[in-house]
C-alpha positions in Angstrom: 16.0 45.0 18.9 14.1 43.6 15.9 13.0 46.0 13.6 9.7 46.3 11.3 8.5 43.3 9.0 10.9 41.0 10.8 9.6 37.9 12.8 10.9 36.1 15.5 9.7 32.4 15.7 10.6 30.2 18.5 13.6 27.2 17.8 11.4 24.5 16.1 10.8 21.2 18.1 13.7 18.9 17.4 12.6 14.9 18.2 15.5 12.9 18.5 15.2 9.6 16.8 14.7 6.5 19.0 13.2 8.5 22.2 9.7 8.3 22.8 7.2 11.2 23.5 4.6 10.8 25.7 1.7 10.0 23.2 4.3 6.7 22.0 5.0 6.0 25.7 1.5 5.2 26.3 1.0 3.6 22.9 3.8 0.9 23.9 1.9 0.3 27.2 -1.0 -0.8 25.3 1.3 -2.8 23.2 3.0 -4.4 26.1 -0.9 -5.4 27.6 -1.2 -6.8 24.3 2.1 -8.6 24.1 1.3 -10.1 27.5 -2.3 -11.3 26.3 -0.6 -13.3 23.8 -3.1 -10.9 21.0 0.4 -9.8 19.2 3.5 -11.7 18.8 5.8 -8.6 19.7 6.4 -5.2 18.8 9.5 -2.6 18.4 9.9 1.4 18.1 11.0 3.0 15.2 13.0 -0.1 13.6 12.9 0.2 10.3 12.7 3.0 7.8 11.3 2.6 4.0 12.3 4.6 1.5 9.9 6.3 -0.5 11.9 8.3 -2.8 16.1 9.6 -3.3 16.4 11.3 -0.2 12.6 10.7 1.1 12.1 8.3 4.0 10.1 6.9 6.3 10.4 5.5 9.8 6.7 4.2 11.3 6.8 4.7 14.9 5.9 1.2 15.8 6.5 -2.3 13.8 4.3 -4.8 15.5 3.8 -8.5 14.5 1.1 -10.8 14.5 0.3 -13.4 11.9 1.2 -10.7 9.5 3.3 -7.0 10.0 1.6 -3.7 11.2 3.0 -0.2 10.8 1.6 2.1 13.6 1.9 5.8 13.2 0.9 7.4 16.3 0.2 11.1 16.4 -1.1 14.0 18.9 -2.1 16.0 15.4 -1.9 15.7 12.2 0.9 17.3 9.9 0.3 17.2 6.0 3.6 16.1 5.6 3.5 13.4 7.6 0.0 12.3 6.3 1.8 12.4 2.5 4.8 10.3 3.9 2.0 7.3 5.2 -0.2 7.3 2.4 2.7 7.0 -0.1 4.3 4.2 2.0 0.8 2.6 2.2 0.9 2.4 -1.5 4.6 1.8 -2.3 4.6 -1.5 0.3 1.0 -3.0 0.3 2.1 -5.8 2.2 2.3 -4.2 5.5 -0.6 -2.8 7.1 -0.2 0.8 8.3 -2.6 2.1 10.9 -2.6 6.3 11.9 -3.6 6.1 16.2 -4.7 9.0 17.3 -6.0 9.6 21.2 -9.5 11.5 22.3 -10.8 11.4 25.7 -12.6 7.9 25.4 -9.4 6.4 24.1 -7.5 5.2 21.3 -8.5 5.6 17.6 -7.4 3.5 15.0 -7.7 4.4 11.5 -6.3 2.3 8.4 -4.2 3.8 5.7 -4.9 1.8 2.5 -3.3 1.9 -1.1 -5.6 4.1 -3.2 
């Protein structure tokens, strides 16, 4: 039995690398349609990891190949640490295009993340 002043928190959700959540699966379906229509050449899920600092990395959800490389980050909600990594990556790797993808009742929303 917990004592007063003690807080019991549920275990944090642990995400398995290389396994898509439902939103990422839905976005992969969208990318597959774009690939079949010829709008994109190809795509990969969590295929690259960028080193932002010693012991700090960022793995975008999707790498998409068109006439250039686009890195997509699919988010159901924005966490501050994830947004900071995304912005730092855009600063450090300006030769990639970074796009934050969210979804609402109207559909997919795309936000370009530009270097400052």
